[in-house]
C-alpha positions as CSV (number, residue, x, y, z in Angstrom):
1,M,-75.9,147.8,-203.2
2,A,-72.6,145.9,-203.0
3,D,-71.5,148.2,-200.1
4,E,-74.2,146.9,-197.8
5,T,-73.4,144.3,-195.2
6,P,-75.4,141.0,-195.3
7,Q,-77.2,141.9,-192.1
8,Q,-78.4,145.2,-193.6
9,E,-79.6,143.5,-196.8
10,A,-81.2,140.6,-195.1
11,A,-83.1,142.7,-192.5
12,G,-86.1,142.8,-194.8
13,S,-89.2,144.8,-194.6
14,E,-92.8,144.3,-193.6
15,H,-95.8,145.5,-195.6
16,P,-99.4,145.2,-194.3
17,T,-101.7,143.0,-196.5
18,A,-105.3,141.8,-196.1
19,A,-106.7,140.9,-192.7
20,P,-106.1,137.4,-191.3
21,S,-108.6,134.7,-192.2
22,D,-109.2,131.0,-191.5
23,K,-107.0,129.9,-194.5
24,P,-104.6,127.0,-193.7
25,T,-101.1,128.1,-192.6
26,M,-97.7,126.5,-192.2
27,A,-94.8,127.2,-189.7
28,V,-92.0,129.2,-191.2
29,K,-88.6,129.9,-189.7
30,V,-85.9,132.0,-191.6
31,Y,-82.6,132.2,-189.7
32,A,-78.8,132.5,-189.9
33,P,-76.3,131.4,-187.4
34,F,-76.7,134.4,-185.2
35,Q,-80.1,135.9,-186.1
36,V,-83.7,134.9,-186.7
37,Y,-85.3,136.9,-189.5
38,F,-88.8,135.5,-189.3
39,E,-90.5,132.9,-187.2
40,G,-94.2,132.3,-187.3
41,D,-97.2,131.0,-189.3
42,A,-97.6,132.0,-192.9
43,Y,-100.0,131.5,-195.8
44,S,-97.2,131.3,-198.4
45,V,-93.5,131.6,-199.1
46,S,-92.1,132.7,-202.4
47,A,-88.5,132.3,-203.5
48,V,-86.2,131.5,-206.5
49,N,-83.9,128.4,-207.0
50,D,-81.9,127.4,-210.1
51,T,-85.0,126.3,-212.0
52,G,-86.8,129.6,-211.4
53,P,-89.4,131.3,-209.1
54,F,-91.7,129.1,-207.0
55,D,-94.3,129.3,-204.2
56,I,-94.7,127.2,-201.1
57,L,-98.3,126.8,-199.8
58,P,-99.6,124.7,-196.9
59,H,-99.7,120.9,-197.7
60,H,-96.8,121.3,-200.2
61,H,-94.7,118.2,-201.1
62,N,-91.6,117.7,-199.0
63,F,-88.4,118.9,-200.7
64,L,-84.9,120.4,-200.1
65,C,-83.3,123.1,-202.4
66,M,-80.7,125.8,-202.5
67,L,-82.0,129.3,-203.1
68,V,-80.2,131.7,-205.4
69,P,-80.0,135.5,-204.8
70,C,-83.6,136.7,-204.5
71,D,-86.2,138.3,-202.4
72,L,-87.8,135.7,-200.1
73,V,-91.5,136.9,-199.6
74,I,-93.5,135.6,-196.7
75,K,-97.2,136.2,-196.4
76,A,-97.7,135.9,-192.7
77,A,-100.8,134.8,-191.0
78,T,-100.8,138.1,-189.1
79,G,-101.7,139.8,-192.4
80,N,-98.3,141.3,-192.9
81,Q,-95.9,140.5,-195.8
82,K,-92.3,140.2,-195.0
83,T,-89.5,140.5,-197.7
84,I,-86.0,139.2,-196.9
85,K,-83.1,139.6,-199.3
86,I,-81.4,136.3,-199.8
87,H,-77.8,135.7,-201.1
88,R,-77.5,132.0,-200.5
89,A,-79.8,129.8,-198.5
90,L,-81.0,126.3,-198.0
91,M,-84.8,125.7,-197.9
92,H,-86.3,122.6,-196.3
93,V,-90.0,121.8,-196.6
94,K,-91.5,119.0,-194.6
95,G,-95.1,118.6,-193.7
96,D,-96.4,122.1,-193.0
97,K,-93.0,123.4,-191.9
98,V,-90.7,125.5,-193.9
99,I,-87.1,126.2,-192.7
100,V,-84.8,128.6,-194.5
101,F,-81.2,128.6,-193.3
102,M,-79.3,131.6,-194.6
103,D,-75.7,132.4,-195.2
104,V,-74.6,128.8,-196.0
């Protein structure tokens, strides 16, 4: 897949999952300098950094990390699951807000 452009790889896909419920959510934004890939409420975010795979859930401790090439998986509050291919990104978690800045 080396022939694909970053925009094609990062476009991601959405898959329907279970119906929305009253579970706690967090605000998630995934964006690059010229494109927003996801913005909305989510139940969880899964990614990979140098120490391995991890999940972010509502009320997670604050932290900052660099993501390695992986599939960022967002379980949205709408009931959809969005997968975004990441090459390099910075993730910032503070309170119930997750920001992923891609292409850094």
